[in-house]
C-alpha positions in Angstrom: -10.2 46.4 -13.9 -7.7 46.9 -11.1 -7.5 44.2 -8.4 -6.8 45.3 -4.7 -3.2 44.8 -3.6 -4.1 42.2 -1.0 -5.9 40.0 -3.5 -2.8 40.0 -5.8 -0.5 39.1 -2.8 -2.9 36.3 -1.7 -3.1 35.0 -5.3 0.8 35.0 -5.5 1.0 33.1 -2.2 -1.5 30.5 -3.3 0.5 29.9 -6.5 3.8 29.8 -4.5 2.5 27.4 -1.9 1.0 25.1 -4.6 4.2 25.0 -6.5 6.2 24.3 -3.4 3.9 21.4 -2.5 4.5 19.7 -5.9 8.2 18.8 -5.3 7.3 17.6 -1.8 4.5 15.4 -3.2 6.9 14.0 -5.9 9.6 13.4 -3.2 7.2 11.5 -0.9 5.8 9.5 -3.9 9.4 8.5 -4.9 10.2 7.5 -1.3 7.1 5.4 -1.0 7.7 3.8 -4.4 11.1 2.7 -3.1 9.4 1.2 0.0 6.9 -0.7 -2.2 9.7 -2.0 -4.5 11.6 -3.4 -1.5 8.4 -4.9 -0.1 7.5 -6.6 -3.4 11.0 -7.9 -3.8 10.8 -9.5 -0.4 7.4 -11.1 -1.1 8.8 -12.5 -4.4 11.5 -14.2 -2.4 8.6 -15.6 -0.2 10.0 -13.4 2.7 7.5 -11.0 4.3 10.3 -9.4 6.5 10.6 -6.3 4.3 6.9 -5.5 4.9 6.9 -6.6 8.5 9.8 -4.3 9.4 7.9 -1.3 8.0 4.9 -1.9 10.3 4.4 0.6 13.1 3.9 -0.9 16.6 0.2 0.1 16.5 -0.4 -1.1 12.9 -3.8 -2.5 12.1 -5.5 -4.1 9.0 -9.2 -3.6 8.2 -10.4 -6.5 6.0 -13.0 -6.3 3.3 -15.6 -7.7 5.8 -14.8 -4.8 8.3 -12.9 -7.0 10.7 -9.9 -5.2 12.2 -6.7 -7.2 12.8 -3.7 -6.0 14.9 0.0 -6.2 14.0 0.6 -9.5 15.8 -2.3 -11.2 13.8 -1.0 -9.8 10.5 2.6 -10.9 11.2 1.6 -14.4 12.0 -0.7 -14.6 9.0 2.0 -13.4 6.7 4.6 -15.8 8.1 2.3 -18.7 7.7 1.4 -17.7 4.1 5.1 -17.4 3.2 5.4 -21.0 3.9 2.3 -22.1 1.9 2.4 -19.8 -1.1 5.1 -18.9 -3.6 4.7 -15.4 -5.0 5.3 -15.5 -8.8 4.4 -11.9 -9.5 3.6 -8.9 -7.4 3.1 -5.3 -8.4 2.2 -2.5 -5.9 1.2 0.7 -7.8 0.5 4.0 -6.1 -2.7 5.4 -7.7 -3.1 8.4 -5.5 -1.5 10.1 -2.5 -3.1 12.4 0.1 -0.5 14.2 2.3 -1.4 15.6 5.7 1.5 16.7 7.7 3.7 13.7 8.5 1.1 11.1 7.4 0.3 10.0 3.9 -2.6 7.9 2.7 -1.6 6.0 -0.5 -4.3 4.4 -2.7 -2.4 1.3 -3.8 -3.4 -1.2 -6.5 -1.9 -4.6 -5.9 -1.8 -7.4 -8.4 -0.3 -10.8 -7.5 0.0 -14.3 -8.8 1.0 -17.1 -6.4 1.2 -20.8 -6.5 0.3 -23.3 -3.8 -0.4 -26.9 -3.4 -3.2 -28.6 -1.6 -4.7 -32.1 -1.6 -5.9 -31.7 -5.2 -2.5 -30.6 -6.5 -0.7 -27.4 -7.7 -2.7 -24.2 -8.1 -2.3 -20.6 -9.1 -4.1 -17.8 -7.3 -4.4 -14.4 -9.0 -5.6 -11.5 -6.9 -6.1 -7.8 -7.8 -7.1 -5.4 -5.0 -7.1 -1.7 -4.1 -6.1 -0.7 -0.6 -5.8 2.5 1.4 -2.5 2.5 3.2 -1.6 5.0 5.8 2.1 5.8 6.2 3.6 7.8 9.0 7.0 9.6 8.8 9.2 8.5 11.8 12.8 9.1 12.8 13.5 5.6 11.4 11.9 6.3 8.0 8.3 5.6 6.8 6.2 3.3 8.9 2.9 1.7 7.8 0.2 2.5 10.4 -2.9 1.1 8.8 -4.2 -0.7 5.7 -7.8 -0.8 4.7 -8.9 -3.2 2.0 -11.0 -1.1 -0.3 -11.9 -3.0 -3.5 -11.4 -6.5 -4.8 -10.7 -6.2 -8.5 -10.5 -9.9 -9.2 -9.8 -13.3 -7.6 -9.0 -16.3 -9.8 -8.0 -19.8 -8.8 -6.4 -21.6 -11.8 -7.7 -18.9 -14.1 -11.3 -19.1 -12.9 -13.4 -17.1 -10.5 -14.1 -19.3 -7.4 -17.6 -20.5 -7.0 -19.4 -20.0 -3.7 
């Protein structure tokens, strides 16, 4: 069976475009992995500055309960938490990337262990979560436009799931 010429040309173009997109996808993944490494290193120093400086002016956070918080609220929340919690471990792993022009949606799995003290003593809080994080390429590098909390994997205080 002989295929029409335009079909062959179209098939070659699809293969070419697909192959060209693979290096771009890898390059963006590597760039974002560097961003997450810097952010995690900052949080492990109890310093949210690395994350804050990557937030776009119109950044917003959508919590598990559907509430939407703006950049100012998030910055204040993180600054207060950095005084109350000590981050012992933090990993931020890109599970999936969706690229659309100059925006990327990263599905990120975060696992953290932090310590804090309250009136009953020292405690350890372990949290695992999946978030959808929208990044925008800007002249100043990648900026985080939005985070949506997607799935809580686990939440343990002192090794136990909290009771309601």
